[in-house]
N, C-alpha and C positions, 0 to 999 in steps of 0.2 A: 393443571388447576392451581397453578403455585405462581407467585408473581416474586422477579428476583430483580431487585435496583442494581444497577452497575452504575458506579460512582470512578469520575475521573478524578483520583485524590490530589495529583497537584494541582489542577485547575481549581479544585475546593480549596484549597490551600492557599494559592494565590489571589481567589476570590474575597477571602480572609482578612488577608493581608494589601488587599487594596490592589497588588498590582495586576490583576487582569482577571477579565470576566466571561463568561461562556456566551459565546455566538446567539444574538438575538436578546438578550438580556438589556432589560434598561440601564443606559449610562455605561453599556459596554463597547469596548472597541470594536466589538463586532455586530453592533446593532444593526448597522447598515446592510447587513447580510454578507461581510466579509468575514471569514475565517478569520481568530484570533491569530496572529503570529504570521499572516500572510505577508507583510511586509519583508519577511524573514527569507520568504521562499520567492516571490515576485518583485520588483522595483516597479513603480508607477510605469505604465505603458508598455512593458516587457511580456513576453508571452507568457503565459503560466502553466507550467509543465504539467502535462496530461500523463497518470497512471491507470494501466489497467489491474484491478485488483481481483485476483480469482482465488476465492475461499469457499468452501462449502460450509463453515460454520455459520450461521447469521450473527452469533453473538462477538465471534473472534475476527469476522468480516467487518461489523458495524463498528468495534473499537479502533482498526486498524485505517477505517476511512476516515474515523473522527480523527485521528492521529494525524493523517496525512492531508487534511484539511486544513488542520490549527498550524501545521508546518509550510501551508501556501501551496499545496499541490492542489490539481483539478483531478477527482477521482471517479473513475467509471467501475462498476462492479458487476462481477460474474460469479454466480452460484457453481460451476464445476468447470472442469476443462473444456469441455466440448463447445458450452457458451464462450468461454474465455478464448478458445480458436475461432469461433465466428464474428466476436466482437474487433479482435483484433485485426481479421483479414480484412472486415469490413470499413475499418476507420481509414480515412486518407486525410491527411498524412496519419502515418502509424502513432502511436500512444509513444512518449518520450520512453517509459519504463514498464514493464510487466513484473508484477508480484503475484507470486502462486503457492498453494499449499501443495504437497506431495500427493495426500491419499485422499482422493475425490471421486465422486461416481462419473460413470461414463467414459471420462478420460483422466487419468491422472496427471501430475505436475511435470513429470519425466516425460510423458509423452508429447504434452503441448509445449515445454521447451524445446523439445524435438523438431515437432511441426515448426514451430514460428522460426527456428533457426535455419529449415530450409528456403523460407521464403528469402527474398531480395530485400522488402519491406523490414522483416526483424531480422537479419544476420547479425548487425552491429547494436541493437536495441538492448540496453541492459535488461538484465532478470534477474529477479530475486526470488530464491526460495526461503520460504520460511514453514517450517515445518517441525512436528515433534519427533520427527526421526531423527535422532542423534549417534546413530552407527556410524561407525567410519566409512564402512561400504557406503552407506545412503548419501554420504559427502560425496564419496568419490564417483559415483552413479550420477549425483547432480551437475558435478563440474564435467563430466564426462559428456552429458547431453549438452549443455552449454550453458549454465547459469554463472550468473558475475560475481553472485554473492551469496552465500548459504547461511542462514539463521535459523536457530533451535529453539522452539518454544518451550517452556512460556518465555513470550516476548518479553524483551528488556525494552521498552518504549523509544528509549534514546539510540538505541541499536539501531533499529529500524530507520529513524529520520536520518541517524547519521551516514547509514550504507546508501540511502536514496538521495543525499546530498552530494556524497562522494561521487557516486555513479554517473551523476548528472552534471556533475564540474561546478556545484556551487558550497 
């Protein structure tokens, strides 16, 4: 029964300074449907990297999706590990990168990573684990199943984009 407004504070400040506008607003760089910052992620004519985002929290998933799209990536969402595995295995060619939470219903992020790493298509695809599990044993377990990067929530916006760019060689 409550309404929560989530603001992208850096974007609002940028709009106030006239630096950037939100996609779809009048006079914005993104009014043609392309996300702000797209040029940073993909040059004209180059393929846009595709990211599979597996996160059970609607709020966190939407924020991460917006962040990655603004950085120039095409994002496909999954609400849990089982849906993430199904989407990944159905995608031809495979996603360029997978981002997953750990604690999710049905299949957790560790199992999702393990199953993807067992396939030929996802054996070398970068996987980023973004989770609130900050214990050393959780990190070790993540790297043991095959993640390339382990990021602890609360999420630093620039940390995720930096990790994705590094892993995709951008």
